[in-house]
C-alpha positions as CSV (number, residue, x, y, z in Angstrom):
1,X,28.6,-5.1,-31.6
2,X,26.7,-6.7,-28.8
3,X,28.6,-9.2,-26.5
4,X,27.3,-12.7,-27.1
5,X,28.0,-13.9,-23.6
6,X,26.1,-10.9,-22.1
7,X,23.1,-11.6,-24.3
8,X,23.2,-15.3,-23.5
9,X,23.4,-14.5,-19.8
10,X,20.3,-12.2,-20.1
11,X,18.4,-14.8,-21.9
12,X,19.1,-17.3,-19.1
13,X,18.1,-14.7,-16.5
14,X,14.8,-13.9,-18.2
15,X,14.0,-17.6,-18.6
16,X,14.6,-18.2,-14.9
17,X,12.3,-15.2,-14.1
18,X,9.7,-16.7,-16.4
19,X,9.8,-20.0,-14.5
20,X,9.4,-18.2,-11.2
21,X,6.4,-16.1,-12.4
22,X,4.8,-19.1,-13.9
23,X,5.1,-21.1,-10.7
24,X,3.7,-18.1,-8.7
25,X,0.7,-18.0,-11.0
26,X,0.0,-21.7,-10.4
27,X,0.3,-21.2,-6.7
28,X,-2.1,-18.2,-6.8
29,X,-4.5,-20.2,-8.9
30,X,-4.6,-23.0,-6.4
31,X,-5.0,-20.6,-3.4
32,X,-7.7,-18.6,-5.2
33,X,-9.9,-21.7,-5.6
34,X,-9.9,-22.2,-1.8
35,X,-10.4,-18.5,-1.0
36,X,-13.2,-18.2,-3.5
37,X,-15.0,-21.2,-2.0
38,X,-14.6,-19.7,1.5
39,X,-15.9,-16.3,0.3
40,X,-19.0,-17.9,-1.2
41,X,-19.9,-19.7,2.0
42,X,-19.3,-16.6,4.1
43,X,-21.5,-14.5,1.8
44,X,-24.4,-16.8,2.4
45,X,-23.9,-16.8,6.1
46,X,-23.7,-12.9,6.1
47,X,-26.9,-12.8,4.2
48,X,-28.8,-14.8,6.8
49,X,-27.2,-12.7,9.6
50,X,-28.3,-9.5,7.9
51,X,-31.9,-10.9,7.6
52,X,-32.0,-11.7,11.3
53,X,-30.6,-8.4,12.4
54,X,-33.1,-6.5,10.2
55,X,-36.0,-8.6,11.6
56,X,-35.2,-7.9,15.2
57,X,-34.5,-4.2,14.7
58,X,-37.7,-3.7,12.8
59,X,-39.6,-5.5,15.5
60,X,-38.2,-3.2,18.1
61,X,-38.9,-0.1,16.1
62,X,-42.4,-1.2,15.4
63,X,-43.6,-2.3,18.8
64,X,-41.3,-0.4,21.3
65,X,-41.9,3.2,22.1
66,X,-39.0,5.3,20.9
67,X,-37.5,2.3,19.0
68,X,-34.1,0.8,19.8
69,X,-31.9,2.5,22.3
70,X,-28.8,0.8,21.0
71,X,-25.9,3.2,20.3
72,X,-25.1,1.1,17.3
73,X,-28.1,2.4,15.4
74,X,-27.7,6.1,16.3
75,X,-27.0,8.0,13.1
76,X,-24.8,11.1,13.1
77,X,-24.6,13.3,10.0
78,X,-21.7,15.4,11.5
79,X,-19.4,13.0,13.3
80,X,-16.4,14.5,15.2
81,X,-14.2,11.4,14.8
82,X,-14.3,8.9,11.9
83,X,-12.3,5.7,11.9
84,X,-11.4,4.2,8.5
85,X,-10.6,0.5,8.9
86,X,-9.0,-0.8,5.7
87,X,-7.5,-4.1,4.5
88,X,-4.5,-4.5,2.2
89,X,-2.2,-7.5,1.5
90,X,0.9,-8.4,3.4
91,X,2.7,-9.1,0.1
92,X,3.1,-7.4,-3.2
93,X,3.5,-8.6,-6.8
94,X,-0.3,-8.4,-7.4
95,X,-0.5,-5.4,-9.7
96,X,-2.5,-2.4,-8.6
97,X,-4.5,-4.5,-6.0
98,X,-3.2,-2.7,-2.9
99,X,-2.9,0.8,-4.4
100,X,-6.7,0.7,-5.3
101,X,-7.6,0.3,-1.7
102,X,-5.1,3.0,-0.6
103,X,-6.6,5.4,-3.2
104,X,-10.1,4.9,-1.8
105,X,-8.9,5.5,1.7
106,X,-7.2,8.7,0.6
107,X,-10.4,9.7,-1.2
108,X,-12.5,9.3,2.0
109,X,-9.9,11.3,3.9
110,X,-10.1,14.1,1.3
111,X,-13.9,14.2,1.8
112,X,-13.4,15.2,5.5
113,X,-10.4,17.5,4.8
114,X,-11.1,21.1,5.8
115,X,-13.9,20.1,8.1
116,X,-13.9,19.7,11.9
117,X,-14.0,15.9,11.6
118,X,-10.9,14.0,12.7
119,X,-10.1,10.9,10.6
120,X,-8.2,8.0,12.2
121,X,-6.8,5.1,10.3
122,X,-6.8,1.5,11.4
123,X,-4.7,-0.7,9.0
124,X,-4.7,-4.4,8.3
125,X,-1.9,-5.6,6.0
126,X,1.7,-4.7,5.6
127,X,1.4,-2.9,2.2
128,X,-1.1,-0.3,3.5
129,X,0.9,0.2,6.7
130,X,4.2,0.7,4.8
131,X,2.5,3.2,2.4
132,X,1.0,5.5,5.0
133,X,4.1,5.2,7.3
134,X,6.2,6.4,4.3
135,X,3.8,9.3,3.8
136,X,4.2,10.3,7.4
137,X,0.6,9.6,8.3
138,X,-0.1,8.2,11.7
139,X,-2.0,4.9,12.1
140,X,-4.1,4.3,15.1
141,X,-3.9,0.5,14.7
142,X,-1.5,-1.7,12.7
143,X,-2.1,-5.4,12.2
144,X,0.3,-7.6,10.1
145,X,-0.1,-11.3,9.3
146,X,-3.9,-11.3,9.4
147,X,-4.9,-10.5,5.8
148,X,-2.6,-13.3,4.5
149,X,-4.1,-16.0,6.9
150,X,-7.5,-14.7,8.1
151,X,-9.5,-16.5,10.7
152,X,-12.7,-15.6,12.5
153,X,-10.8,-15.3,15.8
154,X,-8.3,-12.8,14.3
155,X,-11.2,-10.8,12.8
156,X,-12.8,-10.7,16.3
157,X,-9.7,-9.3,17.7
158,X,-9.4,-6.6,15.1
159,X,-13.0,-5.4,15.1
160,X,-13.3,-5.5,19.0
161,X,-10.9,-2.6,19.4
162,X,-12.9,-0.5,16.9
163,X,-16.3,-1.4,18.4
164,X,-15.0,-0.7,21.9
165,X,-13.8,2.8,20.8
166,X,-17.3,3.4,19.3
167,X,-19.1,2.3,22.5
168,X,-16.8,4.5,24.6
169,X,-17.5,7.5,22.4
170,X,-14.0,7.8,21.1
171,X,-15.3,7.7,17.5
172,X,-18.7,8.2,16.0
173,X,-18.5,6.5,12.7
174,X,-16.6,3.5,11.3
175,X,-15.9,2.9,7.6
176,X,-14.7,-0.5,6.4
177,X,-12.7,-0.6,3.1
178,X,-11.2,-3.5,1.2
179,X,-10.6,-4.6,-2.4
180,X,-12.8,-7.6,-3.0
181,X,-13.1,-10.5,-5.4
182,X,-15.6,-10.3,-8.2
183,X,-14.3,-12.9,-10.6
184,X,-11.1,-14.5,-11.9
185,X,-10.0,-11.2,-13.6
186,X,-11.8,-8.5,-11.7
187,X,-11.5,-7.0,-8.3
188,X,-13.7,-4.2,-6.8
189,X,-13.0,-1.8,-4.0
190,X,-15.8,-2.1,-1.4
191,X,-16.6,0.6,1.1
192,X,-19.0,-0.1,3.9
193,X,-20.4,2.2,6.5
194,X,-20.1,-0.4,9.2
195,X,-21.0,1.6,12.4
196,X,-23.6,2.9,13.0
197,X,-25.7,0.2,11.3
198,X,-27.9,1.4,8.5
199,X,-30.9,-0.9,8.5
200,X,-32.0,0.4,5.1
201,X,-29.0,-1.2,3.5
202,X,-29.4,-4.5,5.2
203,X,-31.1,-7.2,3.1
204,X,-34.6,-8.2,4.3
205,X,-36.9,-11.1,3.3
206,X,-40.5,-10.6,2.4
207,X,-41.8,-13.6,4.4
208,X,-43.2,-13.1,7.9
209,X,-40.6,-13.6,10.7
210,X,-40.6,-17.0,12.4
211,X,-38.5,-15.9,15.3
212,X,-40.1,-15.6,18.8
213,X,-38.1,-13.5,21.2
214,X,-39.4,-12.2,24.5
215,X,-39.8,-8.3,24.4
216,X,-37.6,-7.8,27.4
217,X,-34.8,-9.8,25.7
218,X,-35.0,-8.1,22.4
219,X,-32.4,-5.3,23.1
220,X,-30.0,-7.9,24.6
221,X,-30.4,-10.2,21.6
222,X,-30.0,-7.3,19.2
223,X,-26.8,-6.1,20.9
224,X,-25.3,-9.6,20.7
225,X,-26.4,-10.0,17.1
226,X,-25.1,-6.7,15.9
227,X,-21.7,-7.5,17.4
228,X,-21.7,-10.7,15.5
229,X,-22.7,-8.6,12.4
230,X,-19.6,-6.5,12.9
231,X,-17.3,-9.5,13.5
232,X,-18.6,-11.3,10.4
233,X,-18.3,-8.3,8.2
234,X,-14.7,-8.0,9.3
235,X,-14.1,-11.7,8.7
236,X,-15.8,-11.6,5.3
237,X,-13.8,-8.5,4.2
238,X,-10.5,-10.4,5.1
239,X,-11.6,-13.5,3.1
240,X,-12.9,-11.4,0.2
241,X,-9.7,-9.4,0.1
242,X,-7.6,-12.5,0.2
243,X,-9.5,-14.0,-2.8
244,X,-9.1,-10.7,-4.7
245,X,-5.4,-10.6,-3.8
246,X,-4.9,-14.1,-5.3
247,X,-6.8,-13.3,-8.5
248,X,-4.8,-10.1,-8.9
249,X,-1.5,-11.8,-8.3
250,X,-2.5,-14.6,-10.8
251,X,-3.2,-12.0,-13.4
252,X,0.1,-10.1,-12.6
253,X,2.2,-13.2,-12.8
254,X,0.5,-14.3,-16.0
255,X,1.3,-10.9,-17.5
256,X,4.9,-11.1,-16.3
257,X,5.2,-14.6,-17.7
258,X,4.0,-13.4,-21.1
259,X,6.3,-10.4,-21.0
260,X,9.3,-12.6,-20.1
261,X,8.4,-14.9,-23.1
262,X,8.4,-11.9,-25.4
263,X,11.7,-10.6,-24.0
264,X,13.3,-14.0,-24.6
265,X,12.2,-13.8,-28.2
266,X,13.7,-10.3,-28.6
267,X,16.9,-11.4,-27.0
268,X,17.2,-14.5,-29.1
269,X,16.8,-12.5,-32.2
270,X,19.4,-10.0,-30.9
271,X,21.7,-13.0,-30.1
272,X,21.4,-14.5,-33.5
273,X,21.9,-11.2,-35.2
274,X,25.1,-10.6,-33.1
275,X,26.3,-14.1,-33.8
276,X,25.8,-13.6,-37.6
277,X,27.7,-10.3,-37.4
278,X,30.5,-12.0,-35.5
279,X,30.7,-14.7,-38.1
280,X,30.6,-12.2,-41.0
281,X,33.4,-10.2,-39.4
282,X,35.5,-13.3,-39.0
283,X,35.0,-14.3,-42.6
284,X,36.0,-10.8,-43.8
285,X,39.1,-10.9,-41.6
286,X,40.1,-14.3,-43.0
287,X,39.5,-13.2,-46.6
288,X,41.4,-10.0,-46.1
289,X,44.3,-11.9,-44.6
290,X,44.4,-14.3,-47.6
291,X,44.3,-11.4,-50.1
292,X,47.2,-9.7,-48.2
293,X,49.3,-12.9,-48.5
294,X,48.7,-13.0,-52.2
C-alpha cells in the first residue's frame, strides 16, 4: 500500500514545480513581445541596407571595367577554410531550440567531411559551447552572455574578428547559423552564406536608384556599407535568435505546466485510493477485533 505522506509530499512538490513553470512562461511571454518588436524593426532596416548594397555593387559592375575589386565579393567554390559562426542560447529549458541549431552546424560540418576543406567553429551562446566542448571539438571563438542580452556593439565585436580573418586570408567563407523566430509557436533554423556576399540573394528594388556617389568613392562606400551589412546581419541573428528562444521557452514551460497539472491529478487519484484502502483496512481490523471479543 502506498504511503500517504509520500504521495502528499509528491503532490506538493509537483504543484510547486507547476507554479515555477507557469511563472517562467509568463516571463518568457513578456520578453518575447519586446524581442519580437525589436526583430521586426531590425528586419526593415536590414531590407533597406540590402537594397543600398545591391544598388552600389550593381553600379560598380555595370560602369567599372572588371567590376568591383572588393574581396568581399570574390566567390570561391572550393574554399580551403570555412568558418561557421553559430548562435545558441545561454540558458536551457527551451525544448529543442538549441539542439536544432547544433544539428544544422553538424550537418554543415558533415558536408565538408572527407574534403580538403578545414572547418572552424565560432560559437555564441553557452549551450552550443558546452555541447561541442563535451564532444571534444575545438572552438575558434567562444562568446557567452551576448545571445541573452544582444546589443549592436556586441554584435560588432563578434563579427569584426570573423571579418578580419577573412580579409587577412585566414578563411575563405563564413556561414552564419541561428534558430530564428517565425511566430509564437514556430522557430526556424536559418543558414546564411554571409561572406563572400552573394548579390543575387540580396533584395533589390525595381525603381531607379536615387543615390549619387562619385565614381572614385564607390569602392570606399561599398566597403563601408558591406561591413555594416555584416554587422547588422550579426545583430539581427542575435535578436531573431533571442525572440525564437523566448517563444520556444514559452512553449516548453506551457507544456511543462500542463504535464504537472496532469501529474497532480494522477497523484490525487492515487492518494484518494490509498486513503480509501487505509480506511477499509482499519475498518476490517476493528470488525475482526470485535468478532474476536465475542
